[in-house]
C-alpha positions, 0 to 999 in steps of 0.5 A, a space after each residue: 805887606 802880610 799880617 798875622 791875627 791872633 784873636 783870644 775871646 775871654 769871658 769879659 773881653 776879647 783880645 787882638 792883636 796883628 803883627 806885620 813883617 816889619 815887627 809892628 804889633 797893634 792891639 785891641 780890646 772889645 766885649 766878648 758877646 756871650 750871645 754869639 762869640 763870633 760877633 765879638 771876633 768879627 768885632 775885632 777884626 774890624 778894631 784891628 783894621 781901624 788900630 792899622 789905619 787900613 779897611 777890613 777887607 784890606 787887613 784880612 786880604 792881606 792875612 796869612 792866617 788868624 789864630 784863634 783861641 776860644 773859651 767856648 770849650 771850657 765854658 760848656 763843660 764847666 757849666 755843664 751846658 753841653 748837648 745830649 750824647 749816646 755812649 756806646 760800650 763793650 757789654 758789660 761796662 755800661 756802668 764805668 762811667 758811673 762807677 769812676 774807678 773811685 777817681 771820680 770822688 777825688 780827682 781835681 780836688 785838693 789834699 785837704 778836700 780829698 781827705 775829708 771823705 765825708 763831704 766828698 762825692 763823684 759828679 754826676 755821669 756824663 751821660 745817663 743811663 738811658 743814653 747808655 748801650 752795650 755791644 757784644 765784642 771783646 778783645 784782649 791787652 795785646 789787641 787780639 780779637 776774642 769775640 767778634 763784634 756782634 753787628 746785628 746788636 750793634 745796629 739795634 743799640 745806635 737805633 735805640 741811641 738815635 730814637 732818644 734824640 741824640 745827634 752825636 755818639 761816642 764810642 769807647 771799647 775795651 783794649 781798642 787802642 790796641 785793636 780800633 777796628 771794632 770802634 771803626 765798624 761801629 762809626 759806619 754802621 752809625 752813618 749807615 743809619 744816619 751819616 749826619 749824627 757826630 761820632 767820636 771813637 775813643 781810639 781816635 781822640 784818646 788811645 790810652 790805657 785805663 777805661 774811665 779817664 778813656 770813656 771820660 774823654 771821649 764822651 766830653 769830646 763829643 758833647 764838644 764836637 757839634 756846637 764847636 762845628 756849628 761856631 767855626 764853619 760860619 765863623 771861617 765862612 764870614 771871615 772868608 767872605 770878608 776877604 780872609 785869604 789864609 786860613 783859620 787856626 784854633 788854639 789847642 790845649 797843647 800850645 799849638 794850632 790846627 785848622 778849623 776844619 780839623 778842630 770839631 773831630 778832636 774838640 777835646 784839644 781845644 778846651 785849654 786853648 785861651 789858657 795856653 796862648 800866653 804861655 806860648 807868647 812868653 816862650 816866644 819873648 824869653 826866646 828874644 829877652 833871653 830868659 830860660 826861666 818864665 813864670 807866666 801870670 795872666 789876670 783877665 776879666 774872670 781868672 788868674 792863670 799861672 803857667 811856667 816856661 822851663 829851659 825854654 819850653 813851655 811846661 806841659 802835662 798829659 792831660 788835666 780834670 774839669 769837673 772831677 773828670 779826666 781829659 786825656 789829652 796833652 796840654 800846657 800845664 796852666 793853673 787857674 783861679 776865679 780872681 781876675 778883674 771881674 772878681 766878686 769881693 763879698 763877706 762870708 758866713 763867717 764875716 771873712 772877706 772873700 775875692 771870687 771865683 764868682 765873677 760879674 762877667 761882661 755882662 753887667 760887669 763891675 759896678 763901675 761899668 754903670 750896666 746894672 752891676 752892683 756887687 764890687 769887684 776887683 776893678 772896682 777897688 782898683 778904681 777907688 785906690 786911684 790906680 785906675 784913671 775913670 776917664 782912661 779905661 780901654 783909653 778913654 773908650 769907657 768911662 767908669 763910674 767911681 761913685 758907683 764903685 765906691 757905693 758898692 764896696 761901701 754897701 757889701 764890704 764897708 758897713 759890714 766891716 766898719 770900714 770906709 768904701 776907701 778901706 774897703 778898697 784896700 782890703 779887696 786889693 790886699 786880698 787879692 794880691 795875697 791869694 795870687 801870690 799864693 798859687 804862683 808860689 804853690 805853682 812854681 815851689 810845688 813843682 821843686 822850682 827856685 823862685 830866684 832863677 824865675 822871671 815873672 811876666 804879667 799881662 791881661 787886662 789885670 795882670 800888671 796891676 798886681 804883678 808887682 804885689 805878687 811877683 816880689 812876694 814870691 822871691 822872682 829876679 825880675 818882672 816883666 811886663 811884655 807892653 812891646 807885645 800888648 800886655 793885654 792881649 799877649 794872649 792874643 799875641 801868644 796865638 798869632 806867635 803858635 805853630 801848628 801842632 798835632 800829637 798822636 799816643 798809644 798805650 802798649 805797656 810792657 816792662 824794661 827792658 823793652 823790645 827794640 823793635 816794638 818801640 820802634 814800630 810804635 813809635 814809626 806807627 805814631 810818626 806817620 799818623 802825626 806827619 798825615 795830620 800835618 799834612 791835612 792842615 793844607 799849610 805850607 811849613 817852613 820846617 816840620 819837627 818830630 819830638 818823642 815821649 814816653 809815659 813810664 813808673 816803677 813796677 806796682 806804681 798807679 801812675 805815670 811820669 812822662 820823659 822825652 825819648 831819643 829821636 832815631 833807630 831804635 836799638 838797646 842803647 836807645 832803650 837803656 838812654 829811655 830809662 835813664 831818661 824817666 829816672 832823671 825826671 822822676 828825680 827832678 819831681 820827686 827829689 834824688 833817691 826818691 826812685 826806687 830802680 830795684 822795682 823794675 821800670 815799665 813803659 805805659 804810653 808811647 807818644 810823638 808831638 809834631 810842629 809845623 813852624 810857620 814861615 811868618 812867626 811875629 817877633 818884636 822890633 828892638 829900638 836902640 836906646 838913645 833916649 837917656 833914663 829920664 822919662 819925665 816928660 812922659 808924666 801926665 798927671 799925678 794924683 793920690 794912689 794906694 799901692 801899699 799897705 804900709 805907706 797907704 795913699 801917696 802922691 804918685 806919678 802917672 806916665 803916659 806909656 805911649 810917650 815912653 822910649 827905650 832907656 827911660 826909668 821910672 822910680 816908684 811910686 809911679 802908675 804907667 797908664 796903657 790904653 788896654 792896661 795899666 802897670 804899677 810900680 811901688 815905691 822902692 822900685 825902679 822900672 825900665 823900659 827895654 828895646 823892644 818897649 817891655 816894662 821891666 822891674 829888677 826884684 833883686 835890688 833892695 827897696 
């Protein structure tokens, strides 16, 4: 029997799933270990072996690969806890990372925040001026050398930076994406002086036009590379010593994996690894359920994540923003707010109830954990409302303190607002549902989609608790809780179900009509880079797919739109199809008639994404629905639960998920208890168990 393992390291819990060739999937949830996340990973592997009833070594020896998503990269950037690095650029441009092309003042801000110019400011530069070096060299926009690299000056610059104590250097020269040789020579000089220094080049990391974004991406990748290498090398070594026969793969923001020994070189690509796993898992499950359009809702311990699958494919973006700094790497588009189960509820200066973004994290955790936390969280509110059973949290592995949850809610919310503990919990529950509904509506409607054409897939430890509220408010057609793939660990399932994916891109600005020979040469060059990168992973693929795309804009516009490009030989007809593809995509985003073809078009960046299909990918087994619709035998208890403000606390059936079978129908109000999560069904709705073990609620039925 062969297995694949997916491990999703979150800020509060580490989720893991193991799938075998017969389609059996087991999941587990263990506390994360922020002081050393690798310990949490190893604990999760041991827990999986226990769930399977086999020895850990037996599991690892039979594992085809381990797919791992880590929060380490994004947490380091968000908190600023990164190591000092040096930065080398073209003479006269040392201040570009401070000037930021004005973008730093508004990037990542909401419209109303960006418009409040008086109260906006640029973030601190990624590298202080003392650790920035300049070199004499110049390349023009066509990639022709105007001024050769002054190697003596470059050597002196490197020596000065090394004298400051930095062990990593980022290099980003003007127009290096057209002519990378100068950057490559600087890397050689660094390694001549000290072979152990980590070096990242913009021509490798972000060969894309626009100096500030390219600089920022390269610097942040350099900040992450060494610590990621220090984390992955011993983890991979320990897994191998314990018996792992297959490779350790690391999830990337783009929704595909890469070999662990390759990941540090492009560390910035791992920033959204745990964010994209759930969307990939949704795309895989949607194939089986026949859903073309899905919005994913993942509520973990710290965050609420929203992504989309449209037409069967995850929605992607050409980059993202962290702390007002741009990151130029292809990514699955995921929107995030700090509204997880551990989100702390508080009263602000104006006397208003707020939930998040601050989180109680794994330690000390919610007040109910009894581990020293005294501030109320969403989990505390769910406990007081009767949704969570204090004796069945994590399947009974951790007992929660109802008295401490009530005390925290009363102290911090109830007394200031004149509410009982139960009323305070209901208020927190309503605010949580409202802000999650706001984000999910913004993501779907803001992208120009009709919510009635979407199904909502809700997962994460707290997602199934709140999904019935925000999915109905969105106006979606159906709610799916993917329990057949371990809902609380659904992102881990997505990791296990993902393929190897690498991307290559290059900017080569030119107006339409493009020269077919130049376009062909660009795509051919990128395809060779992608195929070489796939070969370096050392993995045998069932198939390899190459997909072309390009970024274009109308003349005089500042920003581009990404559109698919035709495969095969490039001729004049291909160029015409590319123009049509761009205009169709522009209309989809901004509405019919929004484009202005009379202004002319410009192609800016070319991109190729390579996907190596793995021979063993988990697929959920189907079970024949023969149990009938009556699920009353699965009722384990009844208790008073608050699910809807207009109904208050009411007698509610509590179902044991492990006793449910395909075909069962569960009328609301009801609560389904799963060892790793809880599902709520409000009054007026009926849930059914499908052939894959998922809980599904048809939201088009009238209540």
